[in-house]
SENU-536411 format. One record per residue (C-alpha): residue in one letter; z, x, y. Coordinates in steps of 0.001 Angstrom, whole numbers, plus 524288, in hexadecimal, padded with zeros to 5 digits. Each point is the difference from the previous one (the first is absolute). Layout:
BEGIN
AZXY;...
***
This chain:
BEGIN
M8005E8007D7FFCC;T7FB67806DD80E01;M80B207FEEA80833;M7FD6A7FD8F80DD9;V804848094480A84;E805037FA4A80C9C;I7FBA8802F580C7A;N80A7D806488089E;W7F78F8064C80CA9;Q80E9F8068F80450;T800FE806E57F518;F7F172803FB800F7;K802908048880D55;A80C7B8078E7FA8C;K7F6D0803F17F70A;F7F61C806CF80694;S80954801E780CF2;E7F5A68067A80951;K7F3597FF0C7F570;E7FCA07F16580014;Q7F5B87FCBB80484;S7F8C080DA07F752;S80A877FA387F50E;L7F8CC7F13F801BC;E7F3148057880118;W8024F803D87F22B;L805A57F4687FA55;C7F3DF7F77A807A2;Y7F7D580AB87F986;L8049E7FE4C7F20F;L7FDCF7F0E88010D;F7F2DA8004080772;C7FC85808B87F2DB;K806B37F7FC7F5D4;E7FA097F22D806AF;F7F0248058980093;K8035E809897F2DB;R7FD9480CC080865;E8095D806FD7F390;I7F8C680BA880355;G8038A800A280E84;I7F8037FC6E80C26;P7FAFB80D0A807AA;R803D08028880E7D;F800A180894808E7;K809DF807DE8095A;N806D57F5BE80898;H7F3637F7517FCAE;A7FE237F8CB80E5E;G7FE337F0177FF48;I805697FD807F23D;E80912807127F631;T7F6A08059F7F524;N7F12A7FAB97FE9A;P7FAEC7F3C27FD10;V7FD217F8287F3C0;E7F6F87F8607FBD3;V8037B7F2D67FB4E;N7F5687F60F7FA34;G7F745806AE80A14;E808247FFB780C0B;Y8063280C8180396;V810847FEF3802DD;G8096C80B648085D;W80D4D7FF7480064;Q80BA8803FA8096B;S80DB88003380112;K8095A7FDF080B2C;F80DBB801817FEDC;Y806A27FA5D80C11;E80DD67FC21804F4;T7FBE67F81F8098D;P7FA977F2C97FEFC;L7EFD07FE1D7FE37;S7FD5F7F9B680D61;K8048B81072806FD;H7F361805957F601;K7F3D47F68B80367;D7F87180C53803E4;D80271809177F554;F7F9A97F4BC7F71A;I7F3FC7FFAB80B40;A7FFA780E517FDDD;S800FB800C17F24A;I7F51D7F6047FF90;D7F79D8067980A19;T7FFF980FDD7FA19;T7FE317F9017F2A5;K7F4697FA4880345;A7FA6480CAE806FB;R804F9808437F55D;H7FCC27F7777F5A5;P7F4897F5888031C;S7FEA37FA407F2E8;V80E897F99C800BD;S800487F29980113;R80C767FC767FBA8;I80BA8807C48048D;I80CD27FE297F83C;F80E8C802D58097E;Y80AB38018A7F8CE;T80FB3801468089E;N80D677FF297FF29;Q800D97F4578080F;D7FBC57F0027FF80;F7F9117F9D580ACE;G80A4A7F888809E1;Q7FF257F24180072;N7FC7A7F7BD80C39;Q803AC7F2FD804F1;Q7F5DE7FAAB7F9C8;N8004F804A27F534;T7F15C806517FCC8;D7FBEA80E1D7FF51;P804E6806FA8101B;Q7F7A780377809E8;Y7FF8780CEF7FBA3;K7FD537FF127F364;T7F2DD7F7498039D;D7FB0C80ACC80911;I8021180B1C7F722;E7F6157F64D7F495;S7F73B7FC4780A91;H7FCC380F9D8051E;A7FEA8801DD7F3E8;Q7F6FF7F4047FD11;K7F83E8067E80A03;Q7FE0F80D827F99D;G7FB137F9F87F3B3;V80BD2801187F954;R80AD07F74C7F834;I80C7C8033F80107;E80A2A7FCCF7F533;W80F1F7FEE680333;R80B3B805447F584;T80B31800648073A;A80F89800377FA76;S7FD9E7F48B7F83C;Y7F4DD804007F6DF;F8076F80C227FC5C;E80B577F6EC7FAD8;S7F6737FA527F8C6;P7FDC0800D87F1CD;F7F517809AC800A9;V808BA807A880546;C80F2C7FF007FB54;E7FB727FC697F228;E7F0B3803F27FA3C;N8019A80B1580842;A811568024B8004A;N7FCB580D177FA80;I7F9168048C80D24;A80A4D7F62C80756;R80BC2805E27FA86;H7FE1080EB480483;F7FEDB7FC1480D2A;F80BE37F38380123;T80A25806C87F7BC;L80A7280A0080218;G80474809207F496;E7F6A17F9707F65B;K7F50D8096F7FA59;S7F19D7F9C080036;V7F246800587F820;L7FC4C806C680A82;D80C5180B5F7FD36;L7FCF28003F7F488;I7EFD18010980116;S803BF80BBC80868;E808BF805A77F798;L7F5448000D7F573;A7F759805C180861;R8084280AE680301;H8022B802757F2E3;T7F263800927FC83;Q7FE7C80A9880A15;A80BDE806767FC77;I7FB07802137F2FA;L7F20580282805E2;D8036680A6B80A37;P8028580BB27F4B2;I7F2ED7FE237FDB8;R7F55E8099680264;S7F4117FB1C7FEA9;E7F92D80AA78082A;I8031280FA180355;I80164807ED80BE2;F7F85B80C997FFBF;G7FD588082D8086B;G800CF7F75E80B48;K7F7177F87F7FA38;T803AC7F4607F593;I7F9347FC487F271;K7FEE17F4EA7FAC9;I7FA077FE677F14B;D7F5677F42D8007A;R8070D7F5D47F77D;S7F65C7F50C8061C;S7F9067FEAF7F186;F80B2A7FC517F9F6;M806407F94480B5A;G7F4197F7787FC83;T802BB7FDD47F22C;L80D107FDCA801D6;K7FAEB7F36D80A57;E7F8F37FACF7F6F9;T808F77FFFD7F58C;I809847F9948074C;G7F7637F56F80533;D7FCF57FD677F162;S80BA97FF5D7FA64;P810CA7FDFA8067D;L804B580B6B7F5F1;V7F9B080D0B803D1;V8079180CE97F6A8;V7FC8580D34806E2;S802E880AFB7F722;G7FCAB80C8E7FED1;E8076A8113F7FEE3;A809BD8029180811;G7FAE48089780CCF;V7F2427F78C8000D;G803407F79980CBD;K802AE7F29D7FB82;T80AAF7FFAA809A8;A7F7AA804C880C03;V7F6897F30D7FABB;I80C0B7F6828031C;K7FF2B8079080EFF;D7F21D7FE9880244;F800747F2617FA9E;Y80B3A7FB3580AD4;N7FC4E8081680A34;Q7F2A47F6337FECE;I806AD7F3577FC83;K80B3F801BC80617;D7FEC57F6C580D33;T7F8F67F4337FBCB;V8074B7FE6F7F09F;P80AD97FEC17FBED;F803F780DCA7F880;F80DCD803FE7F908;V8027D80BC37F72D;F80C378005A7F5A5;K8029E80AFD7F80F;A8015C7FADC7F258;N80E07805947FDED;E803287F5F2809C7;F7FFCB7F6137F529;N80AD4805B97F77E;I804D57EF79806D7;A8059D7F6B87F687;N7F9D37F59280803;V7F372800C78071A;N806017F97080DAD;Q809F480DA080031;L7F1558077B804ED;F803787FB5380DF6;K812858006A7FED3;D7FE0180995809CA;Y7FA397F7F680A04;G808D37F50D800EF;S800207F4ED7F7E2;F7EFB37FD5D7FCEF;T7FAB17FDA87F318;L7F21C8004A7FD11;S7FB6C7F36B803EF;D803BE8027A80C9C;L7F54380C8380046;I7F75B7F6057F668;H801757F4DD80B38;E7FCE98089480B3F;F7F48E803F37FC9F;Q7F9EF7F4787F813;D7F39C7FEE880A3E;A7FC4C80CA07FEB1;R7F33A801727F946;D801FA80F4A7FD20;K80FF08060C7FC1E;Y8020180B797F860;V80BB7805F57FA38;I7FF4180E707F9BA;V80A58805DD7F325;D7FEB380F07801CD;S805C58089C7F549;A7FBED7F4897F60B;E8011D807D97F2BF;K810507FFD1803DE;L7FF637F0087FE32;S802AB803DF7F256;D80BFF80503802AE;V805BD7F22A80929;E809D97F97B7F569;H7FA477F1DA80382;P7F435800C17FF0F;E7FC777F2B080144;V805048019480FA5;F7F532804088018D;R7F7FC7F87C7F845;E8047A7F5CF80698;F7FC6E8050180E2C;V7F204803CE7FCBA;S7FC197F1217F7D7;T806D07F79F80E73;L7F90480A408061A;R7F1DB7FF5A7FA14;N802847EFF37FFD8;E800688010280FED;G7F286807CD7FF9F;W8078080E1D8051B;K7F810809EF7FAAD;I80B2380C7C7F8B8;I7F97180C357FBAE;L80A0080A437F96F;F7FCC180EC0801FF;R803BB806FC7F3FC;
***
């Protein structure tokens, strides 16, 4: 059963003091990617103008987004929104819809109609050929955020509790720590010497495409671990990619694999990347799996991931 997260902006401010705007931007980026199925992210430039990232195409329409954290009412920021619209159309003429995320709700006037400043912003946008979609404070209390994406919301709206985002970050650091000592090139005489492994990499990618489980074996010193690092460097910024050592599976229960990162389970990892098309788990020194006390744990790990579309590569 999915646990609902309470959306409390005071908690958000306490957790991200003096970094509220950048933290809201990250939260909205994750939610935007989830809503529009952009699991590998969206290109952007540093200090992206007008909108936070490049627009995305949705059913033939180009959609951009921007997040705005305010301590004061939205009525005081009409010019901010208009400037964002103008800059967006100047930089991205194809955009026809802009989603504005903000931690504030609109104030209610005496006639129970849209406040004039909201109407003015939307009218200005319409003249520019843009439709505005508002994601105000009430949006963050919706089931999409606090239930369907509770793992994301928990990171931003709870104190003293680790979220799945923390788990993913820790697993990424763990992967980096395993791969950092591996040398896939040699510096000699001021020059970089690197063995051309492109042929093998091509074969590996082709084999992975045909089979969810691949075993790479060879004599010690032939460069198997260097292949892992080369493969990782090629795809690390676009797909989930995690490396484990075989001796980490010397456990009695598969969920103990994550015990050092918090109260997480294999299901948490699977759920976070359920919509990702390509996702990889690498097991290094796989020959040592024969020494683990409970081999059924590793079999469960592999079976579960395979059923969820993960690719598994064993290096031994």
